[in-house]
C-alpha angles and dihedrals in degrees: 000000000000114000098174134358119196126182109213128210092251090060090257121131123223115205132188106202138173135204088197094267106058141003127239134189110223125191116206117183119221093013100102095104089063090071089090090062102045133050142173108303099028119132112228141171104235120191113203143173119225114233101172143336106324089350125118139165117213122238102181145350123218122185120241091251095052090043094058091048096053120102115247111249129175121255109209130185105271137201106197090179090062093040092251102138135165091255092053092049094046091052092049092050091051091048091052092048091051098044102040120063105211097168092117092060109110090350086148092066116101106169097073122091095225131030112264096247090052089050092053090048090052091044088064102031112020120181093226141341094275089054092051092050093049090049091053089053089051092046088051091056092051090050092051089047092054091046090053091050090054093048092049089051089051094050090050090051091048091056092060081075110065121231129211111271110205119203125170124172096192104042090190100162096045095046094048092045091056093043091053094042111120094232132045104251117245121250089250089057095047090048092050094049088049092051095046089052094052088051092047086056092063120108089223127070117265131207109199131186115207107197127180140139117279104277095024094120103259092148091062091051093046094047086049090056089051095049089048092053088050090050087056094054099260135116123242132206125206118197130194126185100232136033090245095051094040090050089049091052091049093050086046092058093042091052090049095054097040095098096038118113092214112040127193116230105257124187134179127217133181142145088275093058108117117249093246094049091041090057093051094049091047088052094049092046092051090049094046094243090123111072097184124024114195122190155104127282086311089084090068089068095050121104114214131201095224112356113179108167138030119196116196119196120211088004093194088073092064127071118237093249092052089050090052100046098085091038087075101033100100115107093221091059095241114145119245121230112247122206113190121189133192144144093221118029119211112251093260092051092045090052095047092049091049093045091051106248092118128048102245118209114185132199105205102175136056125230113271116284095026112129125206111255114252111226129192132182112225104202095211137116106258093229093054089044093056094046090058112101096201132014132139093275095052089046089053092048094051087048093053092045089051091053090053098260128133136235136214123206117190130191133182097229134043109205127075094231093062118112090225125067109286137199094240098043092048092047090048093050095044095045089055093043101044106027093164095060118088103239128176132165139212137194143158092265093066118092114264093246088052092051090050092050094050090047091049091045088055096042087054088054093242088126124055100189125038117193111199149165121231087286084101092056096106140039104348110135120199106158091190095061114102108167131055114190115189116192117204087010092174087073091070131073121248093250091049093048088050091053093045090050088053091069089081130051094046097136137033089294122106111256124212129191122195116196110201115198139120112240106280132174124333094263093050093049092048089054094048093046089051090060089053093047102046149019091198114117094204097052091047089049087056086059091058088049088059093057105026101035123220099283123221107328093199100048142039095273103120102191147003126055113029122219085221112095106185112018132061131169096247095061105021108035090116092063096057099083093047093050092044091054095048091043088055091051091048092045091051091052108091092202093053104033098085100044092041090054091047091049091046093051090049093049095045091047092242112158121195090247088056091048092056 
């Protein structure tokens, strides 16, 4: 839609146009004369060439009436220097479609509206825009069907390697740990524990994803899985991404077993563990003396006598290779069960969970007494916000501090010289502005000992305001904190913001989150608004899918370009169950399985080398 059309002295035209979401200024050389034919409010088809980020030069203008009358022709990627033009590619495609009879391709698929070969013909030469959109929907279904066939084949291959079935008649540790727990587990927690136990009994290896909002009680469920594994005579490992979080996981386990009559042997290991202590821990793990080993990345280098379960907390902080390292560490070749947990799955994991390659276990309710965090987007520049002596947010912060509560302030940068809001710059401004308030700061550049001291001081309520980088994104549990203030919030991803927000509201106190950022590009605004609209981690992960894509579903690439060309979770989520059901029927048909898998690999561009 034209917002403004100006004719320039050099015969060029300068247009301000909008697609309904954002405005762009477009320069078109030699088109100044067309200003007498178009005016503000007109709908046009504008062909442009991109010259830079958010910069375009116009090539041609076509009126709405003319655009609707034009035939639809494909626009291929060209290489004029090699004489590979759109005309050449169009002619070659037409020739292929005429000469090759592909009507037998996917002729066993019944769930699509049109045959596969017809869909390919429509993709290149649709009759109209509606026909093109319907074709994309059908090709998305074929793609999902192929994906499910590959997953089924992978699962069948995995089952050739036996897992570790865990069966315990007594469940002494598990039962006593739940009896001694300070709160009555929610129904969701009980159901999740029961489901995990059933999966752990399987003779095949399981990869499970435990998802739930921050504060929904995932730790109790994960700890219970460890206790059950020990009840069955196996060892368990619990891994956290940072020293602070791993130490917190360890302390949580120790607190949970302190009143138990029969206690499992729990140890802790990290990069900071002294050499003498580390040697003793490694020996004890190898001899089977340690029942549950908690730690950071160091756990991946430990040899166990009889490891049966690995629990990975905040799984998006670990690479795929790290997560699989312990999975193949047993001398007898049996595959260890893996339980991953997170409040905001990375796009790849979200996609795999929705598509069915992981067993998804969701916690949908919070423990009794927990309130939903209230989130507000303050549409101001962070620098201006910091320089305001009083505003409703500062008044709210002062009120909470006066009541004995604590405040987090998170920034995207650390150093003062940064153009974005930074830890050091913010600390300097606030210490000068509010000298009577106890303020401290933490960031990844501080030594680990210093980081731990700052957190423990804050945990003991000796500090009222903690200014931090994204180092506090995961796992830090300060029940007395009530406000999270994020400066330059547009610099963070939606999933990171959800995790950061989860540092408050971890008790019966009401939690608040203020996101300070002046309106930015469309994607940043979408991320910020999603935090205002929902506290649901999976919905927020879907927002990341819109902007980051699913990544390569068959490799360790965790975000970026997807190897799916037609479908995505945002637009085609409702097709997944239908495609999964038909894929299972095809896969279970001995006459169709081999040809279907061959078609699926070709469609998804999976060569035999990639599969190996």
